[in-house]
C-alpha positions in Angstrom: 0.0 0.0 0.0 1.3 3.4 -0.9 0.5 6.4 1.4 1.3 8.9 -1.3 -1.5 11.5 -1.7 -3.6 9.8 1.0 -5.7 12.2 3.0 -4.8 11.6 6.7 -6.1 13.2 9.9 -4.2 12.9 13.2 -5.7 14.2 16.4 -3.6 14.9 19.5 -0.6 15.7 17.2 1.1 18.6 19.0 3.6 16.2 20.4 4.4 12.5 21.2 3.0 9.7 19.0 0.7 12.1 17.2 3.5 14.4 16.1 5.5 11.4 14.9 2.6 10.0 13.0 2.3 13.4 11.2 6.0 13.4 10.3 5.9 9.7 9.1 2.9 10.1 6.9 4.3 13.3 5.4 7.6 11.4 4.6 5.4 8.9 2.7 3.9 11.6 0.6 0.5 11.9 2.4 -1.5 15.1 2.8 -1.8 15.4 6.6 -4.2 17.4 8.7 -2.7 17.6 12.2 -5.1 18.7 15.0 -4.8 19.4 18.7 -6.5 21.4 21.3 -3.6 23.9 21.3 -1.9 25.5 18.4 0.8 23.3 16.9 4.4 24.1 15.8 5.2 25.4 12.3 4.2 23.5 9.2 6.5 20.7 8.2 5.7 20.8 4.5 3.2 22.1 2.0 1.2 18.9 2.6 0.9 19.7 6.3 -2.3 21.5 7.3 -2.8 22.4 11.0 -6.2 22.9 12.6 -7.2 23.5 16.2 -9.7 21.0 17.4 -11.0 19.9 20.8 -11.8 16.2 20.4 -14.2 16.3 23.4 -16.5 18.6 21.2 -18.5 16.7 18.7 -19.3 20.0 17.0 -15.6 20.8 16.4 -14.9 17.3 15.1 -17.8 17.5 12.6 -16.6 21.0 11.5 -13.1 19.6 10.9 -14.3 16.7 8.9 -16.7 18.8 6.8 -13.9 21.3 6.1 -11.6 18.5 4.8 -14.3 16.9 2.7 -15.2 20.2 1.1 -11.6 20.5 0.0 -10.7 16.9 -0.9 -14.0 15.0 -1.1 -12.6 12.1 0.7 -10.6 11.0 3.8 -8.5 7.9 3.6 -7.1 7.5 7.1 -8.2 8.9 10.5 -5.8 8.5 13.5 -7.9 9.1 16.6 -4.9 9.6 18.9 -5.6 12.2 21.6 -5.0 11.0 25.2 -4.1 12.1 28.8 -2.8 10.4 31.9 -4.2 11.2 35.3 -3.0 9.1 38.2 -5.3 8.0 41.0 -7.5 5.3 42.6 -11.2 5.0 43.2 -11.1 8.4 44.9 -10.3 10.0 41.5 -12.5 13.1 41.2 -15.6 13.1 39.0 -14.1 15.9 36.9 -11.0 13.7 36.1 -13.2 10.7 35.4 -15.3 12.8 32.9 -12.2 14.2 31.2 -10.7 10.7 30.8 -14.0 9.4 29.5 -14.5 12.2 27.0 -11.0 11.9 25.6 -10.4 8.2 25.7 -13.8 7.0 24.6 -16.3 9.6 23.5 -13.9 11.3 21.2 -13.6 8.0 19.2 -17.4 7.8 19.3 -17.8 11.3 17.9 -15.3 10.7 15.2 -16.8 7.4 14.1 -20.3 8.8 14.2 -19.2 11.2 11.4 -16.4 9.4 9.6 -18.0 6.0 9.2 -20.9 7.2 7.0 -18.3 8.9 4.8 -16.1 5.7 4.7 -19.2 3.7 3.7 -20.0 6.2 0.9 -16.4 6.0 -0.3 -16.3 2.2 0.0 -13.0 2.4 1.9 -11.2 4.0 4.9 -9.0 3.1 7.8 -9.5 4.3 11.4 -6.7 3.9 14.0 -7.7 4.3 17.6 -4.9 4.9 20.0 -5.5 3.0 23.2 -2.7 1.5 25.4 -1.4 -1.7 26.7 -3.3 -0.6 29.8 -6.4 -1.1 27.8 -5.6 -4.8 27.4 -3.9 -5.3 30.8 -4.1 -2.5 33.4 -2.3 0.6 34.7 -1.3 0.0 38.3 -1.3 3.7 39.2 -4.4 4.9 37.4 -7.9 3.5 37.6 -9.4 6.2 35.3 -6.8 5.6 32.6 -7.1 1.8 32.8 -10.9 1.8 32.6 -11.3 4.3 29.8 -8.5 2.7 27.8 -10.3 -0.7 28.2 -13.4 1.0 26.9 -11.6 2.3 23.8 -10.4 -1.2 23.0 -13.9 -2.6 23.3 -15.2 0.2 21.1 -12.6 -0.5 18.4 -13.5 -4.2 18.5 -17.2 -3.4 17.9 -16.5 -1.0 15.1 -14.2 -3.5 13.4 -16.7 -6.3 13.7 -19.6 -4.2 12.4 -18.0 -2.4 9.4 -15.7 -4.8 7.5 -18.4 -5.4 4.9 -18.2 -1.7 3.9 -14.5 -1.8 3.1 -13.6 -0.2 6.4 -10.5 -1.2 8.3 -10.0 -0.6 12.0 -6.8 -0.8 14.1 -6.2 -0.2 17.8 -2.8 0.9 18.9 -1.7 -0.5 22.3 1.9 0.4 23.3 3.5 0.3 26.7 5.8 3.2 27.6 6.7 5.7 24.9 9.0 8.7 25.3 6.4 11.5 25.4 5.3 14.3 27.7 3.0 11.8 29.3 5.9 9.7 30.6 8.2 12.5 31.7 9.3 11.7 35.3 7.9 8.2 35.0 10.9 6.6 33.3 11.1 3.9 36.0 7.4 2.9 36.0 6.2 -0.7 35.5 5.1 0.2 32.0 8.8 0.6 31.1 9.7 -3.0 32.0 10.0 -3.9 28.3 11.8 -0.7 27.4 10.6 2.8 26.5 10.1 3.3 22.7 10.7 6.5 20.7 7.5 7.9 19.2 8.9 7.5 15.7 9.3 3.8 16.3 5.6 3.6 17.2 4.6 5.6 14.2 6.4 3.2 11.9 4.5 0.3 13.5 1.2 2.1 12.9 2.0 2.4 9.2 3.0 -1.2 9.1 -0.3 -2.1 10.8 -2.3 -0.1 8.2 -0.4 -1.7 5.3 -1.1 -5.2 6.7 -4.7 -4.3 7.9 -3.8 -5.4 11.4 -6.4 -4.8 14.1 -4.1 -5.0 17.1 -1.0 -3.0 16.7 1.5 -3.9 19.5 4.8 -1.9 19.3 5.9 -3.8 22.4 5.5 -7.4 21.2 5.7 -8.8 24.8 2.2 -7.4 25.4 0.7 -10.3 23.4 2.3 -12.8 25.9 0.9 -10.9 28.9 -2.5 -11.0 27.3 -2.3 -14.7 26.9 -1.2 -15.1 30.5 -4.2 -13.0 31.6 -6.8 -15.0 29.7 -5.3 -18.4 30.5 -5.5 -17.9 34.2 -7.2 -14.7 35.3 -6.8 -15.4 39.0 -3.1 -16.1 38.6 -2.7 -12.9 36.6 -4.5 -10.8 39.2 -2.3 -12.4 42.0 0.8 -11.6 40.0 -0.3 -8.0 39.5 -1.1 -7.7 43.2 2.4 -8.8 44.1 3.9 -6.5 41.5 2.0 -3.5 42.9 3.2 -4.3 46.4 6.8 -4.7 45.2 6.6 -1.3 43.5 5.1 0.3 46.5 7.9 -0.9 48.8 10.6 0.3 46.3 9.3 3.9 46.3 
């Protein structure tokens, strides 16, 4: 598959994985719309268009998509990538729960609500939902992140199952630790146990996943082994995670 002249949208692209996705798609000759809640850095090339967009606003998402369709009449790839990390247990505030829920689940819902009818009309399209290994396993230090990332995986599964007949492909990206603003100061966290990847490495895995039409994109391949361990013996996995959490607590 060639990415040349493909119309690509990347949300949450001011930094981290999103920014690397923009650069990687541009290097392949794509026309890339990079969006974020804040204004982004200077344009990388003539094929790089920046738009401010709050993904928690369905109205702003719809306006963004309509603008691109007016100009290009199609969208080939949509990377729904925005994310946050807020640490905490069951005492996490309602405001933080809502923020996590809106960004990690509802933003994908809003995007799919508008982009899927367009993909069906085109007869093609690929959506990539950025989740996390925490969405398949868990995040020891954040219940809100774990739960909402699990929700994003479940949503991606449903969309994939329900839309293949229309020529629509779906992928869900589930990395462990990546060197982004989100992981600054957390370089020794459990998520780094298998190494911390550079965003550019993750972006290359995403393009590979799109080429191969892979649903589950795992830049850290060990995550697949952990998933198998979890499903083979849930009790054993829970016990192991409990011990790991206690070990981490004692080391701090």
